[in-house]
C-alpha positions in Angstrom: 1.5 1.4 -28.3 2.2 5.0 -29.3 5.2 6.3 -27.0 5.0 9.1 -24.9 6.7 12.5 -27.0 7.8 15.2 -24.6 11.2 16.4 -22.5 11.0 16.0 -19.1 8.7 18.7 -17.0 9.3 19.7 -13.6 7.6 22.1 -11.3 9.4 23.3 -8.7 6.7 24.8 -6.1 8.1 25.9 -2.6 6.2 27.6 0.2 6.8 29.8 3.3 4.4 27.4 5.5 5.2 27.7 8.8 4.2 24.2 9.4 6.6 21.7 10.3 7.3 18.7 10.9 8.1 15.3 12.7 10.4 12.3 11.3 8.6 10.9 8.4 6.7 7.9 9.6 3.8 6.2 8.4 1.3 9.4 7.4 -1.1 6.0 8.2 -5.0 6.5 8.5 -7.0 3.7 8.9 -4.1 1.2 7.9 -3.2 3.0 4.7 0.2 5.3 4.3 -0.5 8.1 2.2 3.0 6.4 -0.2 0.7 3.6 -0.3 -2.0 5.5 -2.2 0.5 7.3 -4.2 2.3 3.8 -4.9 -1.3 2.3 -6.2 -2.0 5.6 -7.9 1.4 5.4 -9.6 0.9 1.9 -10.6 -3.3 2.6 -11.9 -1.7 5.5 -14.3 1.1 3.0 -15.9 -1.8 0.4 -16.7 -3.2 3.7 -18.4 -0.1 4.2 -20.2 0.0 0.7 -21.4 -3.8 1.1 -22.6 -3.4 4.2 -24.4 -5.7 6.3 -21.5 -4.9 9.4 -20.0 -1.7 9.7 -17.8 -0.9 12.3 -14.7 2.6 12.0 -13.5 3.3 13.2 -10.3 5.9 16.2 -10.7 6.4 17.2 -6.6 5.6 16.2 -3.4 5.8 18.8 -0.3 5.4 17.5 3.2 5.5 19.3 6.3 5.5 18.3 9.6 5.7 18.8 13.3 6.2 17.0 16.1 6.6 18.1 19.9 9.2 15.9 20.8 11.5 16.6 18.0 14.1 19.3 18.3 13.1 22.2 15.8 15.8 21.4 13.4 14.6 18.4 12.9 11.3 20.1 12.2 11.9 20.8 8.5 9.7 20.8 5.3 10.7 18.7 2.7 10.5 18.6 -1.1 10.5 15.9 -3.6 10.0 16.4 -7.3 10.3 14.0 -10.3 11.1 13.8 -14.3 10.4 11.4 -16.4 11.4 8.6 -19.3 9.8 8.4 -22.8 7.8 5.7 -21.3 6.5 7.5 -18.4 8.3 5.8 -16.1 10.5 7.7 -13.4 13.6 9.2 -14.5 14.8 11.1 -11.6 13.5 11.8 -8.1 15.3 14.7 -5.8 14.6 15.4 -2.6 15.7 18.2 -0.5 14.9 19.9 2.7 13.9 23.5 3.1 15.9 24.7 6.7 14.8 27.9 8.7 17.1 30.3 9.8 19.5 29.0 11.6 19.3 25.6 10.6 21.1 26.0 7.7 23.6 23.0 9.1 20.6 20.6 8.7 20.2 21.0 4.9 19.8 17.6 2.8 19.5 17.2 -0.8 19.4 14.3 -2.2 18.8 12.2 -5.9 17.5 9.1 -7.2 18.4 8.4 -10.8 16.8 5.3 -12.4 17.0 3.1 -15.6 15.1 0.8 -17.1 15.4 -3.0 -18.5 15.5 -3.1 -22.4 13.5 -5.5 -22.7 10.6 -5.0 -19.4 10.6 -1.4 -20.0 8.8 -0.7 -16.8 10.9 -2.8 -14.6 13.9 -0.7 -12.9 17.7 -2.1 -13.8 19.4 0.7 -12.2 19.3 3.1 -9.4 22.4 5.9 -8.4 21.5 7.5 -5.3 23.5 10.8 -4.8 23.6 13.8 -1.8 24.6 16.8 -2.7 27.9 18.5 -1.0 26.9 22.2 0.1 30.9 22.7 -0.1 31.6 22.3 -3.2 28.6 22.6 -4.6 28.9 19.4 -6.8 26.9 15.8 -6.9 28.5 13.2 -4.8 28.0 9.4 -5.3 26.2 7.7 -2.3 24.9 4.8 -2.9 23.2 2.3 -6.3 21.3 -0.7 -6.9 21.3 -3.1 -10.0 18.5 -5.4 -10.8 18.5 -8.7 -13.2 15.3 -10.5 -14.0 13.9 -13.1 -15.7 11.3 -13.9 -19.0 8.3 -13.3 -16.3 9.4 -10.3 -14.5 10.6 -12.1 -11.6 13.3 -10.1 -10.2 16.9 -12.7 -10.0 19.0 -10.8 -8.8 19.5 -7.7 -7.0 23.4 -6.0 -6.2 23.6 -2.9 -3.8 27.0 -1.3 -3.2 28.3 1.5 -1.3 30.5 4.2 -2.3 33.9 4.5 -0.7 35.2 8.6 -1.0 38.4 7.2 0.2 39.3 5.0 -2.8 36.7 6.7 -4.9 35.5 4.1 -6.1 32.2 1.6 -5.5 32.4 -1.4 -3.1 29.7 -4.0 -3.1 28.0 -4.5 0.0 24.9 -6.8 -0.4 23.5 -9.6 -2.7 19.7 -11.0 -3.3 19.3 -13.6 -6.1 16.4 -15.5 -6.3 14.9 -18.7 -8.0 11.4 -19.1 -9.0 9.0 -21.9 -10.6 7.1 -19.1 -13.1 6.2 -16.5 -10.1 6.4 -19.2 -7.1 9.3 -18.4 -5.1 11.7 -21.4 -4.6 14.6 -19.6 -3.3 15.8 -16.1 -1.9 19.7 -16.5 -0.8 21.0 -13.1 0.7 25.0 -12.7 0.5 27.6 -10.0 1.9 30.9 -8.8 0.8 34.1 -10.6 2.4 36.3 -7.7 2.3 38.8 -10.6 3.6 38.1 -12.7 0.4 37.0 -10.3 -1.9 34.0 -12.4 -2.6 30.3 -13.1 -2.0 29.6 -15.3 1.1 26.1 -16.9 1.6 24.7 -15.7 4.6 21.2 -16.2 4.5 18.8 -18.3 2.5 15.0 -19.2 2.2 13.6 -21.9 0.3 10.3 -23.1 -0.1 8.7 -26.5 -1.3 5.1 -27.0 -3.1 2.8 -29.9 -3.6 1.6 -30.6 -7.1 -1.3 -27.9 -7.2 1.4 -25.3 -6.4 0.7 -25.1 -2.8 3.1 -24.3 -0.4 4.1 -27.3 2.1 7.2 -26.0 3.7 9.1 -22.4 3.9 12.8 -22.4 5.8 15.2 -19.5 6.6 18.4 -20.6 7.6 20.8 -18.4 8.8 24.8 -18.7 9.3 25.9 -18.4 12.5 29.4 -17.1 12.5 30.1 -18.2 16.1 29.5 -21.8 15.3 30.6 -21.9 12.1 27.6 -23.9 10.7 24.1 -23.4 9.2 20.9 -23.2 11.5 17.4 -23.2 10.2 16.2 -20.3 12.8 12.0 -20.3 11.1 9.9 -22.3 9.2 6.3 -23.1 7.9 4.9 -26.3 7.5 1.8 -26.8 6.1 -1.0 -29.9 5.0 -3.8 -29.9 3.1 -6.9 -32.6 3.4 -8.1 -33.8 0.4 -9.9 -30.7 -0.8 -6.9 -28.7 -1.1 -8.2 -27.3 2.3 -5.7 -26.3 4.8 -5.8 -29.0 7.4 -2.6 -27.8 9.5 -0.7 -25.2 9.9 2.4 -24.3 11.9 5.2 -21.7 12.8 8.3 -22.3 14.3 11.2 -19.5 15.6 14.3 -20.0 16.9 15.8 -17.4 19.9 19.1 -17.5 21.8 18.6 -18.8 25.0 22.4 -19.2 26.6 23.5 -18.9 24.1 22.0 -21.9 22.5 19.1 -21.3 19.9 15.9 -23.2 20.9 12.6 -23.7 19.5 10.7 -21.5 21.9 8.1 -20.1 20.0 5.5 -22.3 18.0 2.5 -22.1 17.0 0.2 -24.9 15.3 -3.4 -24.9 13.9 -5.4 -27.8 12.8 -8.5 -27.4 11.0 -11.8 -29.0 10.2 -14.3 -28.6 7.1 -18.0 -29.4 6.5 -19.1 -31.3 3.3 -19.5 -27.7 1.5 -15.7 -26.9 2.3 -16.6 -24.2 5.0 -14.4 -24.3 7.8 -16.3 -25.3 11.4 -13.6 -26.2 13.9 -10.2 -24.7 14.5 -7.7 -26.1 17.3 -4.9 -23.1 18.4 -1.6 -24.2 20.3 0.6 -21.8 20.9 3.2 -20.6 22.9 5.0 -23.7 24.0 6.7 -23.9 27.2 10.5 -25.6 27.1 10.6 -25.6 30.4 7.1 -27.6 30.8 7.3 -28.9 27.2 3.9 -28.5 27.0 1.8 -25.5 25.3 0.9 -22.7 27.4 -1.9 -21.6 25.6 -4.6 -24.5 23.9 -7.6 -22.4 22.2 -10.4 -23.9 20.7 -13.1 -22.1 17.7 -16.2 -23.9 16.9 -18.1 -21.9 13.8 -21.9 -22.0 12.9 -21.6 -20.4 9.2 -24.6 -19.0 7.5 -25.7 -20.8 4.0 -22.4 -18.7 1.9 -20.0 -20.3 4.3 -19.5 -16.6 7.1 -19.7 -17.3 10.8 -22.4 -16.6 12.8 -21.9 -18.0 15.9 -18.3 -18.5 17.2 -17.5 -20.6 19.9 -14.3 -20.2 22.0 -13.2 -22.4 24.4 -9.9 -22.9 26.7 -8.4 -26.3 28.0 -8.2 -27.3 31.0 -5.3 -29.4 31.7 -7.0 -30.4 35.3 -10.3 -31.6 34.1 -8.8 -32.6 30.0 -12.1 -30.4 28.6 -12.9 -27.5 26.6 -14.0 -24.8 29.6 -16.1 -21.6 27.6 -14.0 -18.8 27.4 -16.3 -16.5 24.9 -18.7 -16.2 22.1 -19.3 -13.8 19.1 -22.4 -13.1 17.0 -21.8 -11.7 13.8 -24.4 -10.4 11.3 -24.2 -9.1 7.6 -25.2 -7.1 5.3 -26.6 -8.4 1.7 -23.0 -7.2 0.5 -21.4 -10.4 3.2 -20.4 -7.3 5.1 -20.1 -7.5 8.8 -22.6 -4.7 10.0 -22.3 -6.0 13.9 -20.3 -8.4 16.0 -21.4 -8.9 19.7 -18.8 -10.3 22.0 -20.1 -12.2 25.3 -17.8 -14.0 27.6 -17.9 -16.9 30.6 -18.4 -15.7 34.2 -19.7 -17.4 37.0 -21.6 -20.0 35.1 -23.5 -17.6 32.7 -22.8 -15.8 29.6 -21.7 -11.7 30.3 -21.8 -9.6 27.0 -18.6 -8.4 26.4 -18.0 -5.6 23.8 -19.9 -5.4 20.5 -19.0 -3.5 17.3 -21.1 -1.7 14.8 -19.9 -1.2 11.2 -21.8 1.3 8.8 -21.8 1.5 4.9 -22.3 4.1 2.4 -24.4 3.3 -0.6 -21.4 2.4 -2.9 -21.3 -0.1 0.4 -17.8 1.3 1.7 -17.2 1.6 5.4 -18.0 4.9 7.2 -18.2 4.3 10.8 -17.1 1.7 12.9 -18.3 1.8 16.8 -16.9 -0.2 19.8 -19.1 0.0 22.7 -18.2 -2.2 25.7 -20.9 -3.5 28.3 -21.4 -1.9 31.9 -24.9 -2.5 32.8 -25.5 -1.9 29.4 -23.7 -0.5 26.0 -20.8 2.5 27.0 -19.0 4.1 23.9 -15.6 3.2 23.5 -14.0 3.7 20.2 -15.4 5.2 17.3 -13.4 5.1 13.5 -15.6 7.5 10.9 -14.6 8.3 7.2 -15.9 10.3 4.5 -15.9 10.1 0.7 -16.4 12.1 -2.1 -18.7 11.0 -4.7 -15.8 9.2 -6.5 -15.3 6.9 -3.4 -12.2 8.5 -2.7 -11.7 9.2 1.2 -11.9 12.6 2.1 -11.8 12.1 5.8 -10.7 9.9 8.1 -11.2 10.5 12.7 -10.1 7.4 15.4 -11.9 8.9 18.3 -12.3 7.5 21.9 -15.0 8.0 25.0 -13.8 9.8 27.3 -15.6 12.1 30.6 -19.1 11.7 28.7 -17.5 13.2 25.0 -16.1 11.8 22.3 -12.1 13.0 21.9 -9.9 12.9 18.8 -6.6 10.9 18.7 -6.1 11.6 14.9 -7.0 12.8 12.0 -7.0 12.3 8.5 -7.8 14.7 5.4 -7.6 14.3 2.0 -8.2 16.3 -1.1 -8.1 15.8 -4.7 -7.9 17.6 -8.2 -11.3 17.4 -10.7 -9.0 14.0 -12.0 -9.3 12.4 -8.7 -5.4 12.3 -8.3 -4.5 13.3 -4.4 -3.4 16.2 -4.3 -3.1 17.2 -0.4 -3.0 15.6 2.7 -3.1 16.7 6.4 -2.5 13.9 9.0 -2.7 15.0 13.2 -2.3 13.0 15.8 -2.0 14.1 19.5 1.9 15.5 19.5 2.0 14.8 15.6 0.9 17.1 12.6 2.1 16.6 9.1 1.0 18.2 5.6 2.0 17.3 1.8 1.3 18.7 -1.7 1.3 16.9 -4.4 1.8 17.9 -7.9 1.2 16.4 -11.4 1.7 16.7 -15.1 -1.3 15.9 -17.4 -0.2 13.8 -20.5 -2.3 12.3 -22.7 -0.9 9.5 -23.9 -2.8 8.3 -27.1 -1.6 11.6 -28.6 1.7 12.2 -26.8 0.9 15.4 -25.9 1.2 17.7 -23.1 -2.8 18.7 -22.4 -2.1 22.1 -21.7 -4.3 23.8 -24.5 -7.9 23.6 -22.7 -10.3 26.4 -24.5 -9.0 27.5 -28.3 -12.9 29.0 -28.8 -14.1 25.7 -28.4 -17.1 24.4 -26.3 -19.4 21.1 -25.2 -22.7 22.1 -25.1 -25.2 21.4 -23.9 -22.7 21.0 -20.5 -24.1 19.1 -18.2 -25.9 16.9 -20.5 -28.2 14.0 -20.3 -28.3 12.3 -23.6 -26.1 14.0 -26.6 -23.1 16.8 -26.2 -21.9 18.8 -29.9 -18.1 20.4 -29.9 -18.9 24.1 -31.2 -16.0 26.2 -32.6 -14.5 23.4 -35.0 -13.8 24.7 -38.4 -12.4 20.8 -39.3 -12.8 17.4 -38.9 -12.4 16.3 -35.4 -11.4 13.1 -33.5 -13.0 13.5 -29.9 -12.4 10.8 -26.9 -14.1 10.7 -23.8 -12.5 9.3 -20.6 -13.8 8.5 -17.0 -11.9 10.5 -14.0 -9.7 7.7 -13.5 -8.0 7.8 -17.5 -10.1 5.1 -18.8 -10.8 5.3 -22.7 -14.5 5.2 -23.0 -16.1 6.6 -26.2 -14.1 7.9 -29.2 -15.9 9.4 -32.3 -15.1 11.4 -35.6 -18.1 13.7 -35.2 -18.6 16.5 -33.6 -22.5 16.6 -33.3 -25.1 15.1 -31.4 -22.3 12.7 -29.3 -24.7 10.0 -28.0 -23.5 10.1 -23.9 -26.7 8.7 -22.9 -25.4 5.2 -21.6 -22.4 7.1 -19.5 -23.2 7.3 -15.9 -23.2 10.3 -13.5 -20.3 12.3 -13.1 -17.9 14.5 -14.6 -15.6 13.3 -17.9 -12.6 14.5 -19.7 -13.5 15.0 -23.5 -9.8 15.3 -25.6 -10.4 16.5 -29.2 -7.6 17.1 -32.0 -7.6 17.8 -34.9 -4.7 18.6 -38.1 -5.0 22.0 -36.1 -5.1 21.4 -32.9 -5.2 19.2 -29.6 -7.3 20.3 -26.5 -9.0 19.1 -23.7 -12.3 20.1 -22.5 -14.3 18.7 -19.7 -18.2 17.9 -19.5 -20.3 16.5 -16.4 -23.2 13.7 -17.5 -26.4 13.9 -15.8 
């Protein structure tokens, strides 16, 4: 693999925008956070780096928030910006806010510095957190983390330390220690630093046991009880499997303090049965253990009728009657699927006055890429009435542009929360807006573009060279080149699709319709162009 050759680049882009900010919460839309989107995008870019394909490195993120319930000086825009090492991994991340007039005392400026493992080049070895002292105009140590890994990239150890300014020294805080069977976790121990003995004290321990097929049999979480001066198991999970390795029993136990004594007062146990095709046909759940009656408060059974592919089309739900010792009807669910086995309709009925009555209906709609575009929830009131609607809009590359959650009130749809996303021509997320009744959040993300294969920044995008015809459905040619050149064509996700040394009649007929990047390199120039395949 060719290494990146460039100096770290940072774009400092500051805006005077009137939007202000809430606590930096999830910024979630449909259960997906902006942070998780960017993280997935970064992981994808790392894969591209390993494959010598086009990547885009995040330079900065600017966030603006507004919340009616937060004091004005807490509603300050924040900005994060990044530098990278030679392997394209984050070297530093600096985050600061830009307070309005009168809010200067709430200013903060933090810096994270990353170093990486000498063998596992993409694995973080150390993180140093510093804060900026506006009085002395100097960076001050705050905290740091250190990591160790095994040959399988598993994290073996993490040590956290805090800076003690009174003695100008690092003070141990927490330590985590893990063991594995290849990638399966075996133990996970947590230590705290005992300043009296100047030693690590083990106070939490997780253990995992597996069967010969490497399926989890038992998980236990033990915690040291300082009052009783002994270990106590506070959580455990137990699984059993049938002869076909289907899970036959799953039990979860949790202990909570009751009158200064820990009791198993939250227990859930489920039993499963399967047909000859290993499709689940029955599930019995026991939950809400009552220590007083020494019995289950809830006993529920699910009977499944499946289609030929094992997807349940009818689900009968029953509650146990302690008086009659029988399963009584509770509700039933009818499910319809499309050709891709995605749910398109769910109808729930409840058992009332010895008859089945409609209760709720969900209708789901998908686009041609089989992505969910609308979920409509209705309730029964002598007919189906609107309740909740979730809609998602995608661009031509199937990235989310807009998500809206609405509820039906007074014969009209009212928006509960709304998200807007925008991307650059390479489908990197560059802008998001998240609004929720009293909250508002907005963020801008900026990138530098690098061709890992060439190891050069792609800022020369013209140089008198043209791609013709553009758009094209069969062939393209590179005009304006006086010498031989290497031509590489990438899709907008950065995947290398085609390489050639020819500059005339390059066959692109096999490419799908859409936008592509063309990288051209010769003895004299390195440049990037775009073309559209029809």
